[in-house]
Structure formats: structure tokens, C-alpha cells
C-alpha positions as CSV (number, residue, x, y, z in Angstrom):
1,M,0.0,0.0,0.0
2,T,1.3,3.5,-0.9
3,T,1.4,6.3,1.5
4,E,-1.1,8.1,-0.7
5,A,-3.6,5.2,-0.5
6,L,-3.2,5.2,3.3
7,L,-3.9,8.9,3.4
8,E,-6.9,8.4,1.3
9,Q,-8.4,6.0,3.7
10,I,-7.6,8.3,6.7
11,H,-9.7,11.0,5.1
12,K,-12.4,8.7,4.0
13,K,-12.9,7.2,7.4
14,K,-12.0,10.3,9.3
15,S,-9.7,8.1,11.3
16,F,-6.0,7.4,11.8
17,L,-6.6,4.6,14.3
18,C,-4.6,1.4,14.2
19,I,-5.9,-1.5,16.3
20,G,-3.4,-3.9,17.8
21,L,-4.3,-7.5,17.6
22,D,-2.4,-8.7,20.8
23,T,-4.5,-11.8,21.0
24,D,-4.0,-13.7,24.3
25,L,-5.8,-17.0,24.9
26,E,-5.8,-16.1,28.6
27,K,-7.8,-12.9,28.0
28,I,-10.2,-13.7,25.2
29,P,-13.8,-14.5,26.0
30,P,-14.0,-18.0,27.4
31,H,-16.7,-19.1,25.0
32,L,-14.3,-18.8,22.1
33,L,-11.9,-21.4,23.6
34,A,-14.3,-24.1,22.2
35,E,-13.6,-22.9,18.6
36,E,-11.2,-24.9,16.4
37,D,-9.0,-21.8,16.2
38,P,-9.9,-19.5,19.1
39,I,-7.2,-16.8,18.1
40,F,-8.6,-16.4,14.6
41,A,-12.2,-16.6,15.8
42,F,-11.5,-13.7,18.1
43,N,-9.6,-11.7,15.5
44,K,-12.2,-12.2,12.9
45,E,-15.0,-10.9,15.0
46,I,-12.9,-7.8,16.2
47,I,-12.0,-7.1,12.6
48,D,-15.6,-7.4,11.3
49,A,-16.8,-5.1,14.1
50,T,-14.2,-2.4,13.8
51,H,-12.9,-2.3,10.2
52,H,-14.9,0.8,9.3
53,L,-13.4,2.8,12.3
54,C,-9.8,2.2,11.7
55,V,-7.3,2.3,8.9
56,A,-4.7,-0.3,10.2
57,Y,-4.3,-3.5,12.1
58,K,-1.1,-4.4,14.0
59,P,-0.8,-8.0,15.1
60,N,2.0,-8.3,17.7
61,I,3.9,-11.3,16.4
62,A,5.0,-12.5,19.9
63,F,1.4,-13.3,20.8
64,Y,1.3,-15.7,17.9
65,E,4.8,-17.2,18.2
66,A,4.0,-18.1,21.8
67,Y,1.5,-20.7,20.5
68,G,3.9,-22.4,18.1
69,I,2.5,-23.6,14.7
70,Q,-1.1,-23.1,15.8
71,G,-0.2,-19.4,16.5
72,W,1.5,-19.0,13.1
73,E,-1.5,-20.5,11.4
74,A,-3.9,-18.2,13.2
75,L,-1.7,-15.2,12.2
76,K,-1.7,-16.4,8.5
77,K,-5.5,-16.8,8.5
78,T,-5.9,-13.4,10.1
79,I,-3.7,-11.5,7.6
80,D,-5.3,-13.4,4.7
81,Y,-8.7,-12.5,5.9
82,I,-7.8,-8.8,6.2
83,N,-6.2,-8.8,2.8
84,S,-9.0,-10.6,1.0
85,K,-12.0,-9.0,2.7
86,Y,-10.7,-5.5,3.6
87,P,-7.8,-4.9,1.3
88,E,-7.9,-1.2,1.9
89,L,-6.6,-1.6,5.4
90,F,-2.9,-1.1,6.2
91,T,-1.3,-4.1,7.9
92,I,1.6,-3.9,10.3
93,A,3.7,-6.9,11.4
94,D,4.8,-5.8,14.9
95,A,7.8,-8.1,14.8
96,K,10.6,-5.8,16.0
97,R,13.1,-7.7,13.9
98,G,16.7,-6.5,13.5
99,D,19.6,-8.3,12.0
100,I,22.1,-7.8,9.1
101,G,22.4,-8.9,5.5
102,N,20.7,-12.0,4.3
103,T,19.1,-12.6,7.7
104,S,17.2,-9.3,7.4
105,T,16.3,-10.1,3.8
106,R,14.8,-13.5,5.0
107,Y,12.8,-11.7,7.7
108,A,11.5,-9.3,5.0
109,K,10.5,-12.1,2.7
110,A,8.8,-13.9,5.5
111,F,6.6,-10.9,6.4
112,F,6.3,-9.1,3.1
113,E,6.0,-12.0,0.7
114,E,4.8,-15.1,2.5
115,L,2.5,-13.3,5.0
116,A,1.8,-10.3,2.7
117,F,2.0,-7.5,5.4
118,D,2.3,-3.9,4.2
119,S,4.8,-3.1,6.8
120,I,7.0,-4.4,9.6
121,T,8.5,-2.9,12.9
122,I,12.3,-3.2,13.2
123,A,15.0,-2.3,15.6
124,P,17.6,0.0,13.9
125,Y,20.5,-0.4,16.3
126,M,22.6,-2.7,14.1
127,G,22.7,0.1,11.6
128,R,22.3,0.6,7.8
129,D,22.9,-3.0,6.8
130,S,20.1,-4.1,9.1
131,V,17.6,-1.7,7.7
132,E,18.2,-1.4,4.0
133,P,17.3,-5.0,3.3
134,F,13.8,-4.2,4.4
135,L,13.7,-1.0,2.4
136,A,14.8,-2.9,-0.7
137,F,11.1,-3.9,-0.9
138,T,10.0,-0.6,-2.3
139,D,6.3,-1.4,-2.3
140,K,6.4,-1.9,1.5
141,H,7.0,0.2,4.6
142,T,9.7,-0.2,7.3
143,I,8.8,1.2,10.7
144,L,11.7,1.9,12.9
145,L,11.8,2.0,16.6
146,A,12.8,5.5,17.4
147,L,11.5,6.5,20.9
148,T,9.4,3.9,22.6
149,S,6.8,4.2,25.4
150,N,8.3,1.8,27.9
151,D,10.2,3.0,31.0
152,G,13.4,1.5,29.8
153,A,13.4,3.8,26.8
154,Y,15.4,6.2,29.1
155,D,18.2,3.7,29.5
156,F,19.5,4.4,26.0
157,Q,17.2,6.1,23.6
158,T,17.3,9.6,25.4
159,K,21.0,9.5,26.3
160,K,23.2,12.1,24.8
161,I,26.2,11.1,22.6
162,E,28.3,14.0,21.6
163,G,25.5,16.4,22.6
164,I,22.7,14.7,20.7
165,E,20.1,12.2,22.0
166,L,20.5,8.8,20.6
167,Y,16.9,8.7,19.2
168,K,17.5,12.0,17.3
169,E,20.7,10.4,15.8
170,V,18.6,7.4,14.7
171,L,16.1,9.7,13.0
172,K,18.7,11.8,11.2
173,T,21.0,9.0,10.1
174,T,18.2,6.7,8.8
175,Q,17.0,9.5,6.5
176,T,20.1,9.0,4.5
177,Y,19.3,5.3,3.9
178,Q,18.4,4.1,0.5
179,N,14.6,4.3,-0.1
180,S,14.2,6.2,3.2
181,E,10.9,7.7,1.8
182,N,9.3,4.4,2.8
183,L,10.4,4.8,6.4
184,M,8.0,5.3,9.3
185,Y,8.9,5.6,12.9
186,V,7.6,4.3,16.2
187,V,7.2,7.1,18.9
188,G,5.4,6.2,22.1
189,A,2.3,8.2,23.1
190,T,3.9,8.6,26.6
191,K,6.6,10.6,25.0
192,A,4.3,13.1,23.3
193,E,6.3,16.1,24.6
194,Y,9.2,14.9,22.3
195,L,7.1,15.1,19.1
196,S,7.9,18.7,18.4
197,D,11.6,18.0,18.1
198,I,10.9,14.8,16.2
199,R,8.9,16.6,13.7
200,K,11.8,19.0,13.0
201,I,13.9,16.0,11.9
202,V,11.2,14.0,10.1
203,P,8.5,16.4,9.1
204,D,6.9,14.3,6.4
205,N,7.3,10.6,7.6
206,F,4.4,8.8,9.2
207,L,4.8,8.1,12.9
208,L,3.2,5.0,14.6
209,I,2.2,6.0,18.0
210,P,1.5,3.2,20.5
211,G,0.6,3.8,24.2
212,V,-2.8,5.5,23.8
213,G,-5.3,3.8,26.0
214,A,-4.0,1.2,28.5
215,Q,-0.5,2.7,28.8
216,G,-1.9,6.2,29.6
217,G,-0.9,8.2,26.5
218,S,-2.9,11.2,25.5
219,L,-4.5,11.4,22.1
220,E,-4.9,15.1,22.4
221,E,-1.2,15.6,23.1
222,V,-0.1,13.4,20.3
223,C,-2.4,15.3,17.9
224,K,-1.2,18.6,19.2
225,Y,2.5,18.0,18.6
226,G,2.5,15.2,15.9
227,L,-0.2,15.9,13.3
228,T,1.0,17.5,10.1
229,S,-0.9,18.9,7.1
230,K,-0.7,15.4,5.6
231,V,-1.7,13.8,8.9
232,G,1.5,11.8,9.3
233,L,0.1,9.7,12.3
234,L,-1.1,6.2,13.0
235,V,-2.2,5.9,16.6
236,N,-2.5,2.5,18.0
237,S,-4.7,1.1,20.7
238,S,-4.6,-2.6,21.6
239,R,-5.8,-3.8,24.9
240,G,-8.1,-0.8,25.5
241,I,-10.1,-1.9,22.4
242,I,-9.9,-5.6,21.9
243,Y,-10.4,-6.4,25.6
244,A,-13.2,-4.0,26.3
245,S,-15.3,-7.0,27.2
246,N,-14.7,-10.7,27.8
247,K,-18.3,-11.7,27.3
248,T,-20.2,-12.6,24.2
249,D,-20.6,-9.0,23.4
250,F,-16.9,-8.4,23.1
251,A,-16.9,-7.4,19.5
252,N,-19.6,-4.7,20.0
253,A,-17.7,-3.4,23.0
254,A,-14.6,-3.2,21.0
255,A,-16.4,-1.3,18.3
256,N,-17.8,1.1,20.8
257,C,-14.3,1.9,22.2
258,A,-12.8,2.3,18.7
259,E,-15.6,4.6,17.8
260,R,-14.9,6.9,20.8
261,I,-11.4,7.3,19.6
262,Q,-12.5,7.7,15.9
263,V,-14.8,10.6,16.9
264,K,-11.9,12.4,18.6
265,M,-9.7,11.8,15.5
266,S,-12.4,13.1,13.3
267,G,-12.4,16.3,15.3
268,A,-8.5,16.6,15.0
269,L,-8.6,16.2,11.3
270,K,-11.2,18.9,10.9
271,N,-8.8,21.2,12.6
272,L,-6.2,20.6,9.9
273,N,-8.4,22.2,7.2
């Protein structure tokens, strides 16, 4: 999917919401455990109930890897279902891969070709030769971890090296990589106060913003500092939406939560005009 196609969907749906499919068998409604594939059954109902309110879905790959081959099969069915029934939706493999050379190329092939995701999250700290193999897939997007929402982000990402914070160096340096126009960046919603500085370095790239909802990030603050004239944001909510209920009404409850966020996003988009 091109950035232009993603932007078209954002304006059509008046939403830049990404829903994280962090599907955990210990948290899904108990009645689904009787299904042949409980993970896919849960995902399918969430997707059918919320697809008109969001522009992207982000399965966190760890939640599928944890269940071995059954988890991978559920992931494959989930992405195939989105691509076949709702092809306008942007898909993100939240895999946080990061290696060099042929290894990165194989990761890229796995998620871009075999699973047919539109994008993947990767860790950039092994440098250029760990990122450019993903960027070589010019019809896909590579989403780099820049400034994350966890407490441990302060251990390294905000440390200054020769007077500049490490995350800023990541942003500046990766803009020189081949096909860098296909880069997006992860910036945690709990770090919204950093967005002004980030926008000075990457004014046009899309930012994937996790941490709104269960992690306490503010959508209003993210919009205030991160929105651009071309939107430039995908704001993710996972647990706050998909686990709004653990009863048989879970899909409707998820849709209600997603709609509350979408309404706020619609208002933010009006202010851009």
C-alpha cells in the first residue's frame, strides 16, 4: 500500500486509528476457547466489528509465536482474511526484527511476501545494513523503533552522545538510507512532549504511536505535537479496544471503544483544514 492510499483511507474514514491484535488466549472471552481456532475466531469478530473505524491493524507477532505452529496458522489466517475482505486496510507486522544482510532479507521475505504484510517494525540499532534489506522492498514500509513508550526507553534512547540524544541520531541517520521515503517511525504516546523535536527532523514521515489507552498516553497531546498537514500519524490502541469486554458482546464493546477514539480523531482532522 502506498502512503497516498493510506492517506486516502484516513480522510475517507476520518480516522488514523490502528488496532493492535495482541491476542492472548488467557484474555479472550472463554466461550471462544471451544472454537477450532480461538485466536482467529477472536480476531475475525474484532475485525468485522471495527474495520470501518480504523485504517490499520497491527498483530503483535509475539502473541502468535507463543503458541507455536497453531499461532502462526492463526496469524496467517488473520492476515489473509484482512487482505481478502478488507484490502484497503494497512497491515503492520509488529515483529521488531533487527539483523544484518541475508538474515534481514529473509525476515523481510517472510513478512512481506509469505505473509503479505504492508509493513514491519524493526529495531535499527545494528545500523544501515540491518535496515536497507527491508527498504529494498520498495512497495512496503519499514517502521523503525525511534522513541518507545516503555520506562526502559530512558536507559539508552534519550542518552546524549556528543551532545545529541540517541533517538535523534537514529532519525537523522536513517533519513540517509536508500529508499528512506518508505520509512515510518515508532514514537510512544507517553513521550508526546518529544514530538515537536521529532517533527523538526522527520517532518513528512508517518509516525506509529503506541501507548494510547491502557498505557496512559494522551491522544490530544499526540495530535497537538504530531499531526501534520498530511496527517502523518497512525495511533495504535490494543488492549483498550480488543479487551473492552470478555463476554459474548466483546466485538460490539470493542467497536464502541474504537468509535470513541475515531470521533476524537475526526475532530482533530477537521482542525487541519
